[in-house]
LOGUDREN-879265 format. One record per residue (C-alpha): x, y, z. Coordinates in steps of 0.5 Angstrom, whole numbers, padded with zeros to 4 digits, always signed. Layout:
# LOGUDREN-879265
XYZ;...
This chain:
# LOGUDREN-879265
-0185+0226+0275;-0184+0229+0281;-0186+0236+0279;-0192+0233+0276;-0194+0230+0283;-0193+0237+0286;-0197+0241+0281;-0203+0235+0282;-0202+0235+0289;-0203+0242+0290;-0209+0243+0286;-0212+0239+0291;-0209+0241+0297;-0213+0246+0302;-0211+0249+0309;-0208+0244+0314;-0210+0243+0321;-0205+0243+0326;-0202+0236+0327;-0204+0234+0320;-0200+0234+0314;-0203+0237+0308;-0205+0232+0303;-0200+0235+0298;-0194+0233+0302;-0197+0226+0304;-0198+0225+0297;-0191+0227+0295;-0188+0222+0301;-0192+0217+0299;-0189+0217+0291;-0182+0218+0294;-0183+0211+0298;-0182+0215+0305;-0186+0213+0311;-0189+0219+0315;-0185+0217+0321;-0179+0218+0317;-0181+0226+0317;-0181+0231+0322;-0185+0238+0319;-0187+0244+0323;-0190+0250+0320;-0192+0256+0324;-0195+0263+0322;-0193+0268+0328;-0195+0264+0334;-0200+0259+0330;-0198+0252+0328;-0200+0250+0322;-0197+0244+0321;-0194+0240+0327;-0192+0233+0324;-0187+0229+0329;-0185+0236+0332;-0181+0233+0338;-0178+0227+0334;-0170+0227+0335;-0167+0227+0328;-0161+0227+0324;-0161+0235+0322;-0155+0235+0317;-0153+0242+0316;-0159+0245+0319;-0155+0244+0325;-0151+0250+0323;-0157+0255+0325;-0156+0253+0333;-0149+0255+0332;-0150+0261+0328;-0156+0264+0332;-0152+0263+0338;-0146+0266+0336;-0149+0272+0333;-0153+0273+0340;-0147+0271+0344;-0141+0275+0340;-0145+0280+0337;-0144+0283+0330;-0138+0287+0331;-0134+0280+0333;-0127+0279+0329;-0122+0273+0330;-0115+0275+0331;-0108+0272+0329;-0102+0275+0332;-0094+0275+0331;-0091+0276+0338;-0085+0276+0342;-0081+0277+0348;-0074+0278+0345;-0071+0284+0343;-0069+0286+0336;-0061+0287+0335;-0058+0289+0328;-0064+0286+0324;-0064+0280+0328;-0070+0278+0333;-0066+0275+0339;-0071+0270+0341;-0077+0266+0339;-0083+0269+0335;-0090+0266+0337;-0095+0266+0331;-0101+0266+0336;-0108+0263+0333;-0115+0266+0335;-0119+0262+0330;-0118+0267+0324;-0122+0264+0319;-0119+0269+0314;-0112+0267+0315;-0109+0265+0308;-0102+0265+0304;-0104+0273+0303;-0105+0274+0310;-0099+0271+0312;-0095+0274+0307;-0097+0281+0309;-0096+0279+0317;-0089+0277+0315;-0088+0283+0311;-0090+0287+0317;-0084+0284+0321;-0079+0286+0315;-0082+0293+0315;-0079+0293+0322;-0072+0291+0320;-0073+0284+0322;-0069+0279+0317;-0067+0274+0322;-0070+0270+0327;-0065+0267+0332;-0070+0263+0336;-0075+0258+0334;-0082+0260+0331;-0087+0257+0335;-0094+0256+0333;-0099+0257+0338;-0106+0253+0337;-0107+0253+0344;-0114+0257+0344;-0118+0251+0342;-0117+0245+0347;-0115+0240+0344;-0111+0244+0340;-0110+0239+0334;-0117+0236+0334;-0115+0233+0327;-0110+0228+0330;-0113+0221+0330;-0119+0223+0328;-0123+0218+0324;-0125+0220+0317;-0132+0222+0316;-0133+0219+0310;-0129+0216+0304;-0127+0222+0302;-0122+0225+0308;-0118+0229+0303;-0125+0233+0301;-0125+0241+0302;-0132+0240+0307;-0128+0235+0311;-0122+0240+0313;-0122+0240+0321;-0121+0246+0324;-0116+0249+0329;-0114+0256+0332;-0109+0257+0327;-0112+0253+0321;-0108+0257+0315;-0111+0257+0308;-0116+0252+0310;-0110+0247+0310;-0112+0246+0302;-0107+0245+0296;-0110+0248+0290;-0108+0243+0284;-0109+0245+0277;-0109+0239+0272;-0108+0241+0264;-0107+0235+0259;-0105+0236+0252;-0104+0230+0248;-0101+0225+0252;-0098+0230+0257;-0101+0232+0264;-0098+0238+0267;-0099+0240+0274;-0099+0246+0278;-0099+0246+0286;-0101+0252+0290;-0099+0255+0295;-0091+0254+0294;-0088+0251+0300;-0081+0249+0302;-0079+0242+0300;-0086+0240+0298;-0087+0237+0291;-0093+0234+0287;-0093+0228+0281;-0098+0224+0278;-0099+0217+0276;-0106+0218+0273;-0107+0215+0266;-0110+0219+0261;-0116+0217+0258;-0121+0219+0252;-0127+0221+0257;-0130+0227+0257;-0127+0233+0261;-0134+0235+0264;-0133+0228+0267;-0126+0228+0270;-0128+0226+0277;-0131+0220+0275;-0123+0217+0274;-0121+0221+0280;-0118+0217+0286;-0116+0219+0293;-0109+0222+0293;-0103+0221+0298;-0097+0224+0301;-0090+0221+0301;-0084+0223+0305;-0077+0222+0303;-0072+0225+0308;-0075+0232+0309;-0078+0233+0303;-0086+0231+0302;-0089+0229+0295;-0096+0229+0294;-0098+0224+0289;-0105+0224+0285;-0108+0217+0283;-0113+0215+0278;-0115+0217+0271;-0115+0224+0267;-0118+0226+0260;-0114+0228+0255;-0114+0235+0253;-0117+0238+0259;-0116+0243+0264;-0119+0243+0271;-0117+0245+0278;-0119+0242+0285;-0117+0243+0292;-0115+0237+0297;-0113+0237+0304;-0108+0232+0304;-0102+0235+0309;-0101+0235+0316;-0103+0242+0319;-0096+0243+0322;-0093+0241+0316;-0097+0245+0311;-0096+0252+0316;-0089+0251+0317;-0087+0250+0310;-0091+0255+0307;-0088+0260+0313;-0081+0258+0311;-0082+0259+0303;-0086+0266+0304;-0081+0268+0309;-0075+0266+0305;-0078+0270+0299;-0078+0276+0303;-0071+0275+0305;-0071+0273+0312;-0068+0267+0315;-0070+0262+0321;-0064+0259+0325;-0068+0255+0330;-0074+0250+0329;-0081+0251+0327;-0085+0248+0333;-0092+0247+0336;-0093+0251+0343;-0094+0246+0349;-0100+0246+0353;-0097+0252+0358;-0098+0257+0352;-0105+0257+0353;-0104+0260+0360;-0097+0263+0360;-0097+0268+0355;-0097+0275+0356;-0097+0282+0353;-0093+0288+0355;-0096+0295+0357;-0100+0298+0351;-0095+0304+0350;-0089+0300+0349;-0090+0298+0342;-0094+0301+0336;-0096+0296+0330;-0093+0298+0323;-0099+0300+0319;-0097+0294+0314;-0099+0289+0320;-0106+0290+0320;-0110+0290+0313;-0116+0293+0317;-0115+0301+0315;-0121+0303+0320;-0118+0300+0326;-0117+0305+0332;-0110+0306+0335;-0112+0302+0341;-0114+0296+0337;-0106+0296+0334;-0103+0297+0341;-0100+0291+0345;-0106+0288+0350;-0106+0282+0354;-0109+0276+0349;-0109+0271+0355;-0109+0271+0363;-0102+0273+0366;-0097+0268+0369;-0092+0271+0374;-0087+0266+0371;-0088+0268+0364;-0084+0273+0360;-0088+0279+0357;-0089+0279+0350;-0091+0285+0345;-0095+0285+0339;-0091+0285+0332;-0096+0284+0327;-0103+0282+0327;-0109+0280+0322;-0117+0281+0324;-0122+0277+0320;-0128+0279+0317;-0134+0281+0322;-0138+0275+0324;-0144+0277+0320;-0140+0276+0314;-0137+0269+0316;-0144+0267+0318;-0146+0268+0311;-0141+0264+0308;-0143+0258+0313;-0151+0258+0312;-0151+0260+0304;-0146+0255+0302;-0146+0251+0308;-0139+0251+0310;-0137+0246+0315;-0130+0248+0317;-0132+0255+0318;-0138+0253+0322;-0134+0248+0326;-0129+0254+0327;-0135+0259+0330;-0137+0253+0334;-0131+0253+0337;-0130+0260+0338;-0137+0260+0343;-0132+0255+0347;-0126+0260+0347;-0127+0267+0346;-0131+0273+0348;-0133+0280+0344;-0128+0285+0346;-0131+0293+0344;-0124+0295+0342;-0120+0288+0339;-0126+0285+0337;-0125+0279+0341;-0121+0276+0347;-0120+0269+0350;-0125+0267+0355;-0121+0266+0362;-0120+0259+0364;-0125+0257+0369;-0120+0252+0373;-0124+0246+0369;-0122+0241+0365;-0128+0242+0360;-0126+0241+0352;-0127+0247+0348;-0133+0243+0344;-0136+0242+0351;-0136+0249+0353;-0139+0251+0346;-0144+0246+0347;-0145+0249+0354;-0146+0256+0351;-0151+0254+0346;-0155+0250+0351;-0155+0256+0356;-0158+0261+0350;-0163+0256+0348;-0165+0256+0356;-0166+0263+0356;-0170+0263+0350;-0174+0258+0353;-0173+0252+0348;-0173+0245+0350;-0166+0242+0349;-0169+0235+0351;-0166+0230+0345;-0161+0235+0342;-0154+0232+0341;-0148+0236+0339;-0142+0234+0336;-0138+0239+0332;-0144+0244+0331;-0144+0244+0323;-0149+0238+0322;-0143+0234+0319;-0144+0228+0324;-0148+0222+0324;-0149+0223+0332;-0152+0230+0332;-0159+0230+0333;-0165+0236+0334;-0172+0236+0333;-0176+0240+0328;-0179+0244+0334;-0172+0246+0337;-0170+0248+0330;-0177+0252+0329;-0175+0255+0336;-0169+0258+0334;-0172+0261+0328;-0177+0264+0332;-0172+0267+0336;-0168+0270+0330;-0174+0274+0328;-0174+0277+0335;-0167+0278+0336;-0163+0285+0335;-0159+0282+0330;-0165+0279+0326;-0163+0283+0319;-0156+0280+0320;-0159+0273+0321;-0164+0273+0315;-0158+0276+0311;-0154+0269+0312;-0159+0265+0309;-0160+0262+0302;-0165+0265+0298;-0169+0261+0294;-0168+0261+0286;-0163+0266+0288;-0156+0264+0291;-0153+0259+0296;-0155+0252+0296;-0162+0254+0294;-0160+0258+0288;-0163+0253+0283;-0169+0251+0287;-0176+0253+0286;-0175+0257+0280;-0182+0256+0278;-0185+0257+0285;-0188+0263+0288;-0183+0262+0294;-0178+0264+0289;-0174+0270+0292;-0179+0270+0298;-0176+0264+0302;-0170+0264+0306;-0168+0257+0307;-0162+0253+0310;-0161+0247+0307;-0158+0240+0309;-0156+0233+0307;-0152+0227+0308;-0153+0220+0306;-0161+0218+0308;-0162+0225+0311;-0165+0231+0308;-0167+0238+0311;-0169+0245+0310;-0171+0250+0316;-0172+0258+0315;-0177+0263+0313;-0182+0263+0307;-0187+0269+0306;-0194+0266+0304;-0199+0268+0299;-0202+0274+0304;-0195+0276+0305;-0194+0274+0312;-0187+0271+0314;-0188+0263+0316;-0183+0259+0320;-0182+0252+0316;-0178+0246+0318;-0178+0239+0315;-0173+0234+0316;-0173+0227+0312;-0169+0221+0315;-0170+0215+0310;-0166+0212+0305;-0171+0214+0300;-0169+0221+0300;-0163+0220+0295;-0163+0222+0287;-0167+0228+0288;-0174+0224+0291;-0173+0228+0298;-0171+0234+0295;-0178+0234+0291;-0182+0233+0298;-0178+0239+0301;-0179+0243+0296;-0186+0241+0296;-0187+0244+0303;-0184+0250+0301;-0188+0251+0295;-0195+0249+0299;-0193+0255+0305;-0192+0260+0299;-0199+0259+0296;-0202+0258+0303;-0207+0264+0305;
């Protein structure tokens, strides 16, 4: 029905005057029972405004909010920016024994996973270390608060879902457990990855005769039980007979996850730990130091970046020095993908955890020509990392002469009921993107209509197919798009459309927004 409405409305539609809605879009809004006041739409060709409807209205933008985060990150951090994870120590190695603590320092490395951890621990073994006499200290102090996941109320009724993972500076494997479920006859087999020390999984799921393709209909929220030092993940609900499916869940505490993964991996490599695995205290953010660069060279196995310069593998300070703190030296490191590759995952697939991590980077890290990144020196204030990130984005908006009135930040990803933006502000960010030195990197991060990302199945029969790069967003009662569409004269246009209304559900809102994109692609 909605496709017929689009076609019928487009036949009758002409060119819109600024501040007027095209007749086709008005017809689609009316058919979807979405009132005009619930829509904010801006269309621009160069400096000419073709459509301006509620352009200054502060609205819930959903994941189009990611454009503020990603564009500012490119401008402030640059395309060569990389985040870092480091193993450091101030202790000596005697006969294969590290005589003190081992520090695992988080730098917001979005690629830190079980394989990276394995390679970093192997680098320690390659240097002759087989036993850690002291503690292993997990340093998440780059972001403040260091553990924003603790005590955070769930965003929705699916707190275990991958999109709800809350980042920290040492988030490993996105804190996800991959669970493979395989039912044969009346038996259900489970495999959990990665392997962790004293972590198991069991199911109280009942097998059903339902179709395998609808397995999620019987899924219920998993939980975790403890017995002494053992942890058990328990699956609930029902699962179809003769079915094989995999899913990922976030059910473990961040400390438990990393500690047990680290212990299991180190044990496989023949290593042992005499002390505890514990969290760094707040003083770690300001007291950790490094010895001079000439002291230690890093093993090649410590860094997967084969093109890194020798200077990048040397010991360099990662935080300001403190006279009372012992010097530390670098034992192993990992650097993330460069920023543009992170941004492609953020915008094309609307990765909330990755977007939230980059948002926090803006409040904690700066670009470094050798290392890729280094912490921002403390300013003596008590501002949290999210507050500093918001300050960085607002400063960039001011430099671009984008009015920030009505703009509300929470976590920079749009996975929030408090974040607000106006269509005009999003259009301003998109205008700045076209003028940026890093315009190619920014454009390449956006989903292409009928091709990839969150737009891969949309507008396949429209002239916008392959010619529109669009960031999408959706929450309950919210749907939005923001990006670039090439018109019928092959001219690029900026398009922003946000709908805040309960009637956007069941595809009705998407039909309206696709109609906006289609109208621009046909305009002359």
